[in-house]
C-alpha positions as CSV (number, residue, x, y, z in Angstrom):
1,M,98.7,106.7,117.9
2,R,99.9,106.3,121.6
3,R,101.6,103.1,120.9
4,L,103.5,104.9,117.9
5,F,104.4,108.2,120.2
6,A,105.4,105.2,122.8
7,A,107.8,103.2,120.1
8,A,109.0,106.9,118.5
9,L,110.0,108.0,122.1
10,L,111.4,104.4,123.0
11,A,113.6,104.1,119.4
12,V,114.8,107.8,120.4
13,L,116.0,107.1,123.8
14,A,117.5,103.7,122.7
15,G,119.4,106.0,120.3
16,T,120.9,108.4,122.5
17,A,122.2,105.5,125.2
18,A,123.6,103.8,122.2
19,A,125.7,107.1,121.2
20,H,127.0,107.0,124.9
21,D,128.2,103.5,125.2
22,D,132.1,103.6,126.6
23,T,134.2,101.6,124.8
24,P,136.3,99.0,127.0
25,L,139.9,99.6,126.8
26,H,142.8,96.6,127.4
27,L,145.7,97.5,130.0
28,A,148.4,95.4,128.2
29,T,151.3,93.7,130.5
30,D,153.7,96.9,129.3
31,G,151.1,99.6,130.7
32,N,150.1,100.4,127.2
33,L,146.4,101.0,126.7
34,Q,144.7,99.2,124.0
35,G,141.4,100.5,122.4
36,L,141.9,104.7,122.2
37,P,142.1,106.6,119.2
38,S,145.5,107.3,117.7
39,D,144.8,111.0,119.0
40,Y,145.8,110.1,122.3
41,A,148.8,107.9,121.6
42,P,151.1,107.1,123.5
43,A,148.6,106.0,125.9
44,R,150.1,104.4,128.9
45,L,149.0,103.3,132.4
46,A,151.7,102.5,135.2
47,L,150.2,101.1,138.2
48,G,152.5,100.5,141.1
49,F,151.4,98.2,144.2
50,S,153.4,98.0,147.3
51,P,153.1,96.5,150.8
52,V,150.8,98.7,153.3
53,D,149.8,97.3,156.6
54,D,150.3,93.7,155.2
55,E,148.6,93.9,152.1
56,R,149.6,94.8,148.6
57,R,148.1,98.2,147.7
58,L,148.2,100.7,145.1
59,T,150.7,103.2,146.1
60,A,151.5,104.8,142.3
61,L,149.2,105.7,139.2
62,H,150.9,107.2,136.2
63,L,148.8,108.0,133.3
64,Q,150.0,109.2,130.3
65,L,147.8,110.0,127.1
66,G,149.7,111.8,124.2
67,Q,151.9,114.5,125.6
68,A,149.9,115.0,128.8
69,A,150.5,113.0,131.7
70,I,149.5,112.9,135.5
71,D,150.7,111.2,138.7
72,V,147.9,110.5,140.9
73,P,148.8,111.4,144.4
74,A,148.8,109.2,147.5
75,C,146.1,111.3,149.1
76,I,143.9,109.7,146.4
77,L,145.5,106.4,146.1
78,G,145.2,105.5,150.0
79,L,141.6,105.1,149.2
80,I,142.0,102.2,147.1
81,H,142.7,98.8,148.1
82,A,143.2,97.0,144.8
83,H,145.9,94.2,145.4
84,G,147.3,94.3,141.5
85,A,146.2,95.4,138.1
86,A,143.9,92.7,137.1
87,A,141.5,94.7,139.7
88,V,140.9,97.9,137.5
89,Q,138.3,98.0,134.7
90,L,139.0,100.4,131.7
91,R,136.5,102.3,129.6
92,A,136.6,105.4,127.6
93,S,134.2,107.9,125.7
94,W,135.6,109.9,122.8
95,T,132.0,110.4,120.9
96,H,129.6,112.1,123.2
97,D,128.7,115.7,123.4
98,E,131.8,117.6,125.3
99,S,129.3,120.3,126.6
100,V,128.3,117.5,129.0
101,V,131.5,116.1,130.2
102,P,134.7,115.9,128.5
103,Y,136.2,112.9,126.7
104,Y,137.2,110.8,129.4
105,L,138.7,107.8,130.5
106,A,137.3,105.8,133.7
107,A,139.5,103.6,135.7
108,R,137.4,101.4,138.1
109,F,139.2,99.5,141.1
110,A,137.5,97.0,142.8
111,E,137.5,96.5,146.6
112,P,139.2,92.9,147.1
113,D,137.3,92.8,150.4
114,D,133.6,93.9,149.4
115,A,132.3,93.1,146.2
116,D,129.6,96.0,146.4
117,V,132.3,98.9,146.6
118,A,134.7,100.1,143.8
119,F,136.5,103.5,143.2
120,T,136.2,105.0,139.7
121,L,138.7,107.6,138.9
122,L,137.6,109.7,135.9
123,F,140.5,111.6,133.6
124,N,140.0,114.0,131.0
125,L,141.3,112.5,127.9
126,H,142.6,115.8,126.4
127,T,144.5,116.7,129.5
128,A,145.0,113.3,131.8
129,R,143.7,115.0,134.7
130,L,141.3,114.4,137.3
131,I,137.7,115.1,136.4
132,E,136.1,113.2,139.3
133,V,136.8,110.2,142.0
134,S,134.0,108.4,143.1
135,V,133.2,105.5,145.2
136,D,130.4,103.0,143.6
137,I,128.2,101.2,145.9
138,A,126.0,98.4,144.9
139,H,122.4,97.8,146.1
140,G,121.2,94.5,144.7
141,A,122.1,92.8,141.3
142,D,120.7,96.0,139.4
143,V,121.4,98.8,141.1
144,E,124.5,100.9,141.7
145,R,125.1,104.4,143.0
146,S,128.1,106.2,142.4
147,L,128.7,109.1,145.3
148,P,131.4,111.7,144.2
149,L,134.3,112.1,147.1
150,D,135.4,115.6,147.6
151,L,139.2,115.8,147.1
152,R,139.8,119.2,148.4
153,A,138.6,117.6,151.9
154,R,141.2,115.0,151.7
155,C,144.0,116.3,150.1
156,A,146.2,119.2,150.8
157,T,146.2,122.0,148.1
158,D,149.6,121.4,146.8
159,E,149.0,117.9,146.5
160,L,146.0,118.7,143.5
161,D,148.2,120.8,141.8
162,G,147.9,120.0,138.5
163,V,145.9,117.0,138.9
164,L,142.4,117.8,139.1
165,A,140.5,119.3,136.1
166,R,138.8,122.6,136.1
């Protein structure tokens, strides 16, 4: 009986985990986001990189999802040390229960000088606004900790107007 209960519980948990899998997206060279449903078209991500302190850094990020668009302010982009578009991994979810978290697009930027650190920007798919920015820190091969950042402590109020969800 215990084995049957354990097997049933495992099946339920596995089904729940599978329902929350993110879908990987592809950023085409022209900035089009490939892999999102047509409900969010046109979907574009424009990244700008400029020299800052003798390195190429992310200095502009414009996201368009359908009619919604956002320009991420410099106070947030200054956290990210990515050297080019190859440093971003994109994924999205639009099949989960939105009472927990809205449908989202996640842009994860790996730090070029530290393989154990990345920054993730989580955008609402409906509004293109930021839900959260987090720093992701790896602890060993299989453990990662994601720490949300307090953007209000980093950015002026007017820089965040129209940028944050809620």
